[in-house]
Jmol script that loads the backbone (N, CA, C; Angstrom):
load data "model"
ATOM      1  N   MET A   1       6.162   0.066  -4.807  1.00  0.00           N
ATOM      2  CA  MET A   1       6.920  -0.509  -5.955  1.00  0.00           C
ATOM      3  C   MET A   1       7.394  -1.972  -5.967  1.00  0.00           C
ATOM      4  N   LYS A   2       7.303  -2.687  -6.643  1.00  0.00           N
ATOM      5  CA  LYS A   2       8.139  -3.853  -6.207  1.00  0.00           C
ATOM      6  C   LYS A   2       8.571  -4.209  -7.622  1.00  0.00           C
ATOM      7  N   SER A   3       9.740  -4.753  -7.207  1.00  0.00           N
ATOM      8  CA  SER A   3      10.443  -5.780  -7.974  1.00  0.00           C
ATOM      9  C   SER A   3      10.594  -7.167  -7.544  1.00  0.00           C
ATOM     10  N   GLU A   4      11.371  -8.050  -8.288  1.00  0.00           N
ATOM     11  CA  GLU A   4      11.691  -9.208  -7.908  1.00  0.00           C
ATOM     12  C   GLU A   4      12.322  -9.282  -6.559  1.00  0.00           C
ATOM     13  N   MET A   5      13.337  -8.506  -6.529  1.00  0.00           N
ATOM     14  CA  MET A   5      14.428  -8.294  -5.427  1.00  0.00           C
ATOM     15  C   MET A   5      13.678  -7.210  -4.350  1.00  0.00           C
ATOM     16  N   GLU A   6      12.883  -6.505  -4.701  1.00  0.00           N
ATOM     17  CA  GLU A   6      12.707  -5.183  -3.170  1.00  0.00           C
ATOM     18  C   GLU A   6      11.213  -4.762  -3.345  1.00  0.00           C
ATOM     19  N   ILE A   7      11.069  -4.482  -2.223  1.00  0.00           N
ATOM     20  CA  ILE A   7      10.037  -3.583  -2.255  1.00  0.00           C
ATOM     21  C   ILE A   7      10.339  -2.145  -1.727  1.00  0.00           C
ATOM     22  N   ARG A   8       9.755  -1.014  -2.404  1.00  0.00           N
ATOM     23  CA  ARG A   8       9.881   0.432  -2.331  1.00  0.00           C
ATOM     24  C   ARG A   8       8.824   0.781  -2.047  1.00  0.00           C
ATOM     25  N   CYS A   9       8.736   1.880  -0.660  1.00  0.00           N
ATOM     26  CA  CYS A   9       7.423   2.844  -0.823  1.00  0.00           C
ATOM     27  C   CYS A   9       7.396   3.610  -1.801  1.00  0.00           C
ATOM     28  N   ASN A  10       6.320   3.561  -2.203  1.00  0.00           N
ATOM     29  CA  ASN A  10       6.188   4.628  -3.734  1.00  0.00           C
ATOM     30  C   ASN A  10       6.161   5.988  -3.072  1.00  0.00           C
ATOM     31  N   MET A  11       5.738   6.605  -2.062  1.00  0.00           N
ATOM     32  CA  MET A  11       5.777   7.559  -1.546  1.00  0.00           C
ATOM     33  C   MET A  11       7.031   8.320  -0.827  1.00  0.00           C
ATOM     34  N   CYS A  12       7.991   7.638  -0.208  1.00  0.00           N
ATOM     35  CA  CYS A  12       8.717   8.448   0.194  1.00  0.00           C
ATOM     36  C   CYS A  12      10.443   7.373  -0.593  1.00  0.00           C
ATOM     37  N   GLY A  13      10.027   6.464  -0.962  1.00  0.00           N
ATOM     38  CA  GLY A  13      11.022   5.761  -1.289  1.00  0.00           C
ATOM     39  C   GLY A  13      11.848   4.542  -0.532  1.00  0.00           C
ATOM     40  N   LYS A  14      11.285   4.735   0.731  1.00  0.00           N
ATOM     41  CA  LYS A  14      11.726   3.624   1.748  1.00  0.00           C
ATOM     42  C   LYS A  14      11.914   2.285   1.514  1.00  0.00           C
ATOM     43  N   LYS A  15      13.117   1.291   1.584  1.00  0.00           N
ATOM     44  CA  LYS A  15      13.452   0.276   1.378  1.00  0.00           C
ATOM     45  C   LYS A  15      12.761  -0.588   2.249  1.00  0.00           C
ATOM     46  N   ILE A  16      11.521  -1.308   1.778  1.00  0.00           N
ATOM     47  CA  ILE A  16      11.025  -2.394   2.963  1.00  0.00           C
ATOM     48  C   ILE A  16      12.150  -3.482   3.010  1.00  0.00           C
ATOM     49  N   GLU A  17      12.862  -3.907   3.767  1.00  0.00           N
ATOM     50  CA  GLU A  17      13.674  -4.985   4.482  1.00  0.00           C
ATOM     51  C   GLU A  17      13.228  -6.175   4.244  1.00  0.00           C
ATOM     52  N   GLN A  18      13.975  -7.258   3.711  1.00  0.00           N
ATOM     53  CA  GLN A  18      13.377  -8.501   3.354  1.00  0.00           C
ATOM     54  C   GLN A  18      14.545  -9.784   3.997  1.00  0.00           C
ATOM     55  N   LYS A  19      14.168 -10.529   4.340  1.00  0.00           N
ATOM     56  CA  LYS A  19      15.079 -11.932   4.744  1.00  0.00           C
ATOM     57  C   LYS A  19      14.392 -12.561   4.192  1.00  0.00           C
ATOM     58  N   GLN A  20      15.161 -13.781   2.769  1.00  0.00           N
ATOM     59  CA  GLN A  20      14.839 -15.061   2.582  1.00  0.00           C
ATOM     60  C   GLN A  20      13.172 -14.481   1.778  1.00  0.00           C
ATOM     61  N   ASP A  21      12.967 -13.484   1.071  1.00  0.00           N
ATOM     62  CA  ASP A  21      11.771 -12.928   0.270  1.00  0.00           C
ATOM     63  C   ASP A  21      10.789 -12.520   1.428  1.00  0.00           C
ATOM     64  N   MET A  22      10.925 -12.454   2.426  1.00  0.00           N
ATOM     65  CA  MET A  22      10.025 -12.088   3.713  1.00  0.00           C
ATOM     66  C   MET A  22      10.051 -10.583   4.032  1.00  0.00           C
ATOM     67  N   PRO A  23       9.375 -10.013   3.832  1.00  0.00           N
ATOM     68  CA  PRO A  23       9.016  -8.464   4.401  1.00  0.00           C
ATOM     69  C   PRO A  23       9.138  -8.269   6.110  1.00  0.00           C
ATOM     70  N   MET A  24      10.273  -7.894   6.565  1.00  0.00           N
ATOM     71  CA  MET A  24      10.303  -7.769   7.752  1.00  0.00           C
ATOM     72  C   MET A  24       9.303  -6.742   8.368  1.00  0.00           C
ATOM     73  N   GLU A  25       8.646  -6.076   7.555  1.00  0.00           N
ATOM     74  CA  GLU A  25       8.121  -4.866   8.376  1.00  0.00           C
ATOM     75  C   GLU A  25       6.780  -4.884   7.356  1.00  0.00           C
ATOM     76  N   ASP A  26       5.427  -4.802   7.837  1.00  0.00           N
ATOM     77  CA  ASP A  26       4.442  -4.636   7.141  1.00  0.00           C
ATOM     78  C   ASP A  26       4.088  -2.949   6.329  1.00  0.00           C
ATOM     79  N   PHE A  27       3.349  -3.427   5.167  1.00  0.00           N
ATOM     80  CA  PHE A  27       3.413  -2.379   4.393  1.00  0.00           C
ATOM     81  C   PHE A  27       1.782  -2.633   3.877  1.00  0.00           C
ATOM     82  N   ALA A  28       1.430  -1.665   2.996  1.00  0.00           N
ATOM     83  CA  ALA A  28       0.102  -1.488   2.016  1.00  0.00           C
ATOM     84  C   ALA A  28       0.730  -1.672   0.613  1.00  0.00           C
ATOM     85  N   SER A  29      -0.301  -2.554   0.120  1.00  0.00           N
ATOM     86  CA  SER A  29       0.071  -2.509  -0.985  1.00  0.00           C
ATOM     87  C   SER A  29      -1.166  -2.563  -2.119  1.00  0.00           C
ATOM     88  N   VAL A  30      -1.474  -1.513  -2.759  1.00  0.00           N
ATOM     89  CA  VAL A  30      -2.761  -1.464  -3.168  1.00  0.00           C
ATOM     90  C   VAL A  30      -2.755  -2.029  -5.121  1.00  0.00           C
ATOM     91  N   LYS A  31      -3.816  -2.398  -5.344  1.00  0.00           N
ATOM     92  CA  LYS A  31      -3.792  -2.497  -6.824  1.00  0.00           C
ATOM     93  C   LYS A  31      -5.200  -1.656  -7.514  1.00  0.00           C
ATOM     94  N   LYS A  32      -5.288  -1.270  -8.199  1.00  0.00           N
ATOM     95  CA  LYS A  32      -7.171  -0.521  -8.849  1.00  0.00           C
ATOM     96  C   LYS A  32      -7.065  -0.666  -9.917  1.00  0.00           C
ATOM     97  N   ALA A  33      -7.609  -1.344 -10.613  1.00  0.00           N
ATOM     98  CA  ALA A  33      -8.175  -1.614 -12.137  1.00  0.00           C
ATOM     99  C   ALA A  33      -9.017  -0.539 -12.230  1.00  0.00           C
ATOM    100  N   TRP A  34      -9.344   0.691 -13.039  1.00  0.00           N
ATOM    101  CA  TRP A  34     -10.164   1.184 -13.091  1.00  0.00           C
ATOM    102  C   TRP A  34     -11.120   0.909 -14.378  1.00  0.00           C
ATOM    103  N   GLY A  35     -12.572   1.366 -14.057  1.00  0.00           N
ATOM    104  CA  GLY A  35     -13.304   0.827 -15.032  1.00  0.00           C
ATOM    105  C   GLY A  35     -14.287   1.902 -15.682  1.00  0.00           C
ATOM    106  N   TYR A  36     -15.516   1.218 -16.294  1.00  0.00           N
ATOM    107  CA  TYR A  36     -16.218   2.251 -16.937  1.00  0.00           C
ATOM    108  C   TYR A  36     -16.458   3.493 -16.369  1.00  0.00           C
ATOM    109  N   PHE A  37     -16.737   4.912 -16.631  1.00  0.00           N
ATOM    110  CA  PHE A  37     -17.435   6.095 -16.087  1.00  0.00           C
ATOM    111  C   PHE A  37     -15.897   6.582 -15.441  1.00  0.00           C
ATOM    112  N   SER A  38     -14.473   6.041 -15.407  1.00  0.00           N
ATOM    113  CA  SER A  38     -13.424   6.736 -15.119  1.00  0.00           C
ATOM    114  C   SER A  38     -12.749   7.426 -16.408  1.00  0.00           C
ATOM    115  N   LYS A  39     -12.174   8.500 -16.279  1.00  0.00           N
ATOM    116  CA  LYS A  39     -11.183   8.743 -17.075  1.00  0.00           C
ATOM    117  C   LYS A  39     -10.012   7.824 -17.244  1.00  0.00           C
ATOM    118  N   LYS A  40      -9.792   7.049 -16.653  1.00  0.00           N
ATOM    119  CA  LYS A  40      -8.526   6.212 -16.225  1.00  0.00           C
ATOM    120  C   LYS A  40      -9.138   4.622 -16.761  1.00  0.00           C
ATOM    121  N   ASP A  41     -10.501   4.337 -17.514  1.00  0.00           N
ATOM    122  CA  ASP A  41     -10.637   3.410 -18.228  1.00  0.00           C
ATOM    123  C   ASP A  41      -9.662   2.162 -18.865  1.00  0.00           C
ATOM    124  N   GLY A  42      -9.571   0.798 -18.521  1.00  0.00           N
ATOM    125  CA  GLY A  42      -8.666   0.221 -18.866  1.00  0.00           C
ATOM    126  C   GLY A  42      -7.445   0.073 -17.966  1.00  0.00           C
ATOM    127  N   THR A  43      -7.246   1.242 -17.060  1.00  0.00           N
ATOM    128  CA  THR A  43      -5.579   1.555 -16.505  1.00  0.00           C
ATOM    129  C   THR A  43      -5.668   0.455 -15.131  1.00  0.00           C
ATOM    130  N   VAL A  44      -4.667  -0.162 -14.992  1.00  0.00           N
ATOM    131  CA  VAL A  44      -4.353  -0.526 -13.759  1.00  0.00           C
ATOM    132  C   VAL A  44      -3.130   0.131 -13.004  1.00  0.00           C
ATOM    133  N   GLN A  45      -3.322   0.354 -12.007  1.00  0.00           N
ATOM    134  CA  GLN A  45      -2.438   1.312 -10.848  1.00  0.00           C
ATOM    135  C   GLN A  45      -1.985   0.301  -9.936  1.00  0.00           C
ATOM    136  N   GLU A  46      -0.680   0.163  -9.328  1.00  0.00           N
ATOM    137  CA  GLU A  46      -0.342  -0.338  -8.162  1.00  0.00           C
ATOM    138  C   GLU A  46       0.640   0.170  -7.439  1.00  0.00           C
ATOM    139  N   PHE A  47       0.787   0.610  -6.441  1.00  0.00           N
ATOM    140  CA  PHE A  47       1.574   1.058  -5.315  1.00  0.00           C
ATOM    141  C   PHE A  47       1.572   0.365  -3.897  1.00  0.00           C
ATOM    142  N   ASP A  48       2.552   0.770  -3.208  1.00  0.00           N
ATOM    143  CA  ASP A  48       3.092   0.357  -1.991  1.00  0.00           C
ATOM    144  C   ASP A  48       3.552   1.049  -1.197  1.00  0.00           C
ATOM    145  N   LEU A  49       3.067   1.279  -0.230  1.00  0.00           N
ATOM    146  CA  LEU A  49       3.429   2.706   1.029  1.00  0.00           C
ATOM    147  C   LEU A  49       3.754   1.967   2.721  1.00  0.00           C
ATOM    148  N   CYS A  50       4.711   2.385   2.790  1.00  0.00           N
ATOM    149  CA  CYS A  50       5.409   1.699   4.233  1.00  0.00           C
ATOM    150  C   CYS A  50       4.424   2.330   5.298  1.00  0.00           C
ATOM    151  N   GLU A  51       4.282   1.954   6.194  1.00  0.00           N
ATOM    152  CA  GLU A  51       3.396   2.334   7.508  1.00  0.00           C
ATOM    153  C   GLU A  51       3.399   3.773   8.179  1.00  0.00           C
ATOM    154  N   ALA A  52       4.372   4.607   7.992  1.00  0.00           N
ATOM    155  CA  ALA A  52       4.596   5.990   8.165  1.00  0.00           C
ATOM    156  C   ALA A  52       3.587   6.735   6.981  1.00  0.00           C
ATOM    157  N   CYS A  53       4.027   6.288   5.825  1.00  0.00           N
ATOM    158  CA  CYS A  53       3.714   6.999   4.517  1.00  0.00           C
ATOM    159  C   CYS A  53       1.955   6.520   4.609  1.00  0.00           C
ATOM    160  N   TRP A  54       1.824   5.803   4.894  1.00  0.00           N
ATOM    161  CA  TRP A  54      -0.153   5.109   5.068  1.00  0.00           C
ATOM    162  C   TRP A  54      -0.655   6.093   6.083  1.00  0.00           C
ATOM    163  N   ASP A  55      -0.109   6.112   7.160  1.00  0.00           N
ATOM    164  CA  ASP A  55      -0.594   6.768   7.971  1.00  0.00           C
ATOM    165  C   ASP A  55      -0.898   8.483   7.891  1.00  0.00           C
ATOM    166  N   ALA A  56       0.299   8.836   6.907  1.00  0.00           N
ATOM    167  CA  ALA A  56       0.245  10.443   6.765  1.00  0.00           C
ATOM    168  C   ALA A  56      -0.942  10.681   5.616  1.00  0.00           C
ATOM    169  N   PHE A  57      -0.986   9.484   4.678  1.00  0.00           N
ATOM    170  CA  PHE A  57      -1.991   9.401   4.024  1.00  0.00           C
ATOM    171  C   PHE A  57      -3.304   9.476   4.369  1.00  0.00           C
ATOM    172  N   LEU A  58      -3.768   8.693   5.458  1.00  0.00           N
ATOM    173  CA  LEU A  58      -4.811   8.782   6.229  1.00  0.00           C
ATOM    174  C   LEU A  58      -5.464   9.953   6.675  1.00  0.00           C
ATOM    175  N   ARG A  59      -4.206  10.583   7.433  1.00  0.00           N
ATOM    176  CA  ARG A  59      -4.846  11.859   7.876  1.00  0.00           C
ATOM    177  C   ARG A  59      -4.925  13.038   7.043  1.00  0.00           C
ATOM    178  N   ARG A  60      -4.515  13.270   5.691  1.00  0.00           N
ATOM    179  CA  ARG A  60      -5.347  13.678   4.756  1.00  0.00           C
ATOM    180  C   ARG A  60      -7.010  13.584   4.413  1.00  0.00           C
ATOM    181  N   PHE A  61      -7.508  12.335   5.130  1.00  0.00           N
ATOM    182  CA  PHE A  61      -8.882  12.313   4.651  1.00  0.00           C
ATOM    183  C   PHE A  61      -9.744  13.204   5.404  1.00  0.00           C
ATOM    184  N   GLN A  62     -10.935  13.821   4.898  1.00  0.00           N
ATOM    185  CA  GLN A  62     -11.441  14.430   5.536  1.00  0.00           C
ATOM    186  C   GLN A  62     -12.832  13.311   6.500  1.00  0.00           C
ATOM    187  N   ILE A  63     -12.962  12.092   5.961  1.00  0.00           N
ATOM    188  CA  ILE A  63     -14.059  11.222   6.939  1.00  0.00           C
ATOM    189  C   ILE A  63     -12.665  10.313   7.139  1.00  0.00           C
ATOM    190  N   PRO A  64     -12.736   9.933   8.347  1.00  0.00           N
ATOM    191  CA  PRO A  64     -11.787   9.145   8.738  1.00  0.00           C
ATOM    192  C   PRO A  64     -12.284   7.705   8.553  1.00  0.00           C
ATOM    193  N   VAL A  65     -11.177   6.915   8.392  1.00  0.00           N
ATOM    194  CA  VAL A  65     -11.492   5.346   7.866  1.00  0.00           C
ATOM    195  C   VAL A  65     -12.349   4.669   9.002  1.00  0.00           C
ATOM    196  N   THR A  66     -12.686   3.714   8.969  1.00  0.00           N
ATOM    197  CA  THR A  66     -13.371   2.638   9.747  1.00  0.00           C
ATOM    198  C   THR A  66     -12.139   1.752  10.370  1.00  0.00           C
ATOM    199  N   GLU A  67     -11.851   1.739  11.613  1.00  0.00           N
ATOM    200  CA  GLU A  67     -10.944   0.310  12.316  1.00  0.00           C
ATOM    201  C   GLU A  67     -12.034  -0.233  13.013  1.00  0.00           C
ATOM    202  N   THR A  68     -11.335  -1.861  12.980  1.00  0.00           N
ATOM    203  CA  THR A  68     -11.958  -2.773  13.811  1.00  0.00           C
ATOM    204  C   THR A  68     -10.445  -3.541  13.970  1.00  0.00           C
ATOM    205  N   GLU A  69     -10.549  -4.586  15.344  1.00  0.00           N
ATOM    206  CA  GLU A  69      -9.310  -5.490  15.440  1.00  0.00           C
ATOM    207  C   GLU A  69      -9.731  -6.686  15.125  1.00  0.00           C
ATOM    208  N   LEU A  70      -8.822  -7.255  14.533  1.00  0.00           N
ATOM    209  CA  LEU A  70      -9.141  -8.369  14.373  1.00  0.00           C
ATOM    210  C   LEU A  70      -8.900  -9.258  15.755  1.00  0.00           C
ATOM    211  N   LYS A  71      -9.870 -10.471  15.660  1.00  0.00           N
ATOM    212  CA  LYS A  71     -10.105 -11.174  16.653  1.00  0.00           C
ATOM    213  C   LYS A  71      -8.951 -12.428  17.156  1.00  0.00           C
ATOM    214  N   GLU A  72      -8.382 -12.707  15.512  1.00  0.00           N
ATOM    215  CA  GLU A  72      -7.481 -13.860  15.187  1.00  0.00           C
ATOM    216  C   GLU A  72      -6.656 -13.098  14.295  1.00  0.00           C
ATOM    217  N   MET A  73      -5.321 -13.512  14.614  1.00  0.00           N
ATOM    218  CA  MET A  73      -4.455 -13.487  13.617  1.00  0.00           C
ATOM    219  C   MET A  73      -3.749 -14.546  13.183  1.00  0.00           C
ATOM    220  N   LEU A  74      -3.138 -14.881  12.050  1.00  0.00           N
ATOM    221  CA  LEU A  74      -2.930 -16.180  11.294  1.00  0.00           C
ATOM    222  C   LEU A  74      -1.349 -15.624  11.149  1.00  0.00           C
TER     223      LEU A  74
END
end "model"
wireframe off; spacefill off
backbone 0.3
color backbone group
């Protein structure tokens, strides 16, 4: 969940610390616009997850996510 001043993990509520509007730790930000053939057609949902909650979320998957390493980080 983002406001103009703060970012919080939607799962655990942890505040993502910022300095001069720059997050001091990484987090996942998800935005999904639902379309045809869904029960949420026309709805947009957004949420943020801290790294710990992201890891907990992924552990619930029956099929593991695919991971690759970046060759260069900007």
